[in-house]
N, C-alpha and C positions, 0 to 999 in steps of 0.2 A: 592519516590516523594510525596511531601505533597502540599496541597493548603491551602490558608488562606483567609478567608473572610475579615479579618481586613486589611491585607497587600496586598491583591489582587495580588498574584503571585504564582510562583512555586519555590520550592527549594528541594534539596536532603538531606536525612538524613541517617546516618550510622545506622546499626542494633541496636546499643546502644542508639540511639535516638538523638544524637547531630547533628547539621546542618553541612554539609560539607562546607569547606571554598570556597567562591566565587561562590557558586552554585545558589544563589538567583537570580531569573529572573528579569530583568529590565522591562519586559513586564507583564502587569496585565492580569489575566485570570478570567473569570466568570466560576467557577467550575460547575454551573448548566448547562452551555452551552456545556461542554465537551462531545463529542459523541464517541470518540475513542482515545486510547492512546497505544503506544507500544514502548518497548525498542529496541535499536539497538543490534545486537549480541555481540558487545564489551562493552555494557552497559555504553557507554559514552553519547549517544544521546537518545532523547526521542521525538517521534512524537506525536503531539497534534492536534486533529481534532476538530473543533468547529461546532456544529450542525446548528445554526441559519443562519450564513452567509456562511457556507461551506468553512471555512478557514482551512488551514493546515500549521503547523509550525514545525520546528525541533529545539528543545531546547538542548543546550550543557551544561551539568551539571558541566563541569570543569570551566566555566566562566560565566554562567548564561545568555548567549546570546540566542536569538531566531531568526531564519531565517524563514520568511514567504514565502511560495512557490507559492501562488495563485496570479496571476495577477488581476488587478482591474476588477470586473465584471465576475470573473471566480469562479466556485463552485467545490471544491475538493470532490470526492466521495469515494476514497479508496487509500491505499498506501501499500507498502511492502518493507521490508529490504531483501537484498540478504543474503543467509546463511553465506557467508564469511565476511559479514559486510562491504563490499567495496562499494556497490551500494544501492541507494534508488530509488524506482519507485513510481510514483503516477499518478492518473488519475482524470479527471474532465471535466467540460463542461461549456460553457458560461451561464449566467443567463437566457438568452433569447432563448437558443437552447439546445437540447439533444445531439448534435454532440460531441463525446468524444475524448479527446486527452490523450495519455499515454506518460509520460516523465520519463527520467532516469537521475540521477545525481550521481557523485562520492561523497561519504559521506564526504571525506576530504575537498571538495570545492563544496558544494551544489549549491550556487548561480552561480558560474562561469562555471559549467560543464553541466548545463541542456541541454538536447537535446530531441526533439520529436522523438519517435520511432514508434508510431502507431496512426492512426486516424480512427475513426469509426463513424457511423451514429446513434449508440445507446449508451445509458448511460452505463458506466462501473460499475459493481457491486463488482468485486473482482480481485485482481492481486496476482499471486504467482510465485516466482522464482523457477526454478528447483534446485535440490540439488547441482549441479555443477555451478549454477549461470550463465549459458550460454544461458538459455531460460526463457521466461516468458509465463505463461498461463493467458489469460484475459477472464473473464466471464462477459457477459453482463446481463442486467435485464430480457431478454427474454429466457435465457438458451443457447444462442449461445456462443461458446468459440473459441478462436484463440490461437495458439502457435507460437511465433516468436523468432528469435535469438536476443540476446542482441547485439546492434550495427548494426543490419540489419534494415534499415529504410524504407523498401519498402513492398512488398507483404508478409503477414504472411505465415509461413511455413505450418501450419495445421489449418483446420477448422472442427468443429463438433457441434453437438447440443444435449442437454439433456433437454427436456421440463420441466420447473419448477425448474431447478437446481438453488441452492442457494449457493453452496460451491464448490470449486475446490482445490484439494491437489495433490502434487507430492509424489510418492512412488518409488524411484529409477528412472527408465526410463518409469514408468507408471504414468498416470494421473487418478485421481479419482474424479468423479463428483457426487454430491448427491442432491437429492430433498427430499421433505417430504414423497414421496412414493417409491423411489428407489435409489440405488447406482450403478454406472456404472464404470467399469475399462477399461481404454483405453491403448493400447500399442503404444508408440510413438517412431517410427524409421523413415525411409524414408517416410513411410505412417502412417496414423492414423487408428488403428483397434480397434473396440469394442470387447473385449474378455470376458467380464463377466457382467451380470446384476443380481442384488440382489433386490428382492421385498418381502414385508411382506407376 
């Protein structure tokens, strides 16, 4: 993916350097404002997050279209692709509140399949799909995390806390949380169990 100050857009280039047909975006982008970008597993889609306005869009390199996912007055904070490439999850909050919402869409029809799967009173820092794509771990800015099933719209399955945690990752059926001072490993079954703590 390349950006151009003169043409104000995104387009995809092959390794040899030539532009891929129909990949140029109709939407302009200020590359200075880009805060996060990530490929979908099938490398067809490209998520673009904008820092200043908290915008989040999904760019389709096969036709250059961009779908914006943030409603008016809503700030996107993080997003995640499912490992199988079928689902896209994203979280955000209203400009005037830190109450966070997690939404999931099918990648093939992102605008038409959006559904709210989780609501919280704290801002979402990170989302991670499990390797089987049937669960999502949500980490908030205070180190609390929740694990809930994809498609389950009510009470999260598991809750835990790792003070100061900034990252959450899956390793098989285990969840790993990390802060500047420690790493913790949690076993996720019918219950959530802390099985290891690593500190410097």
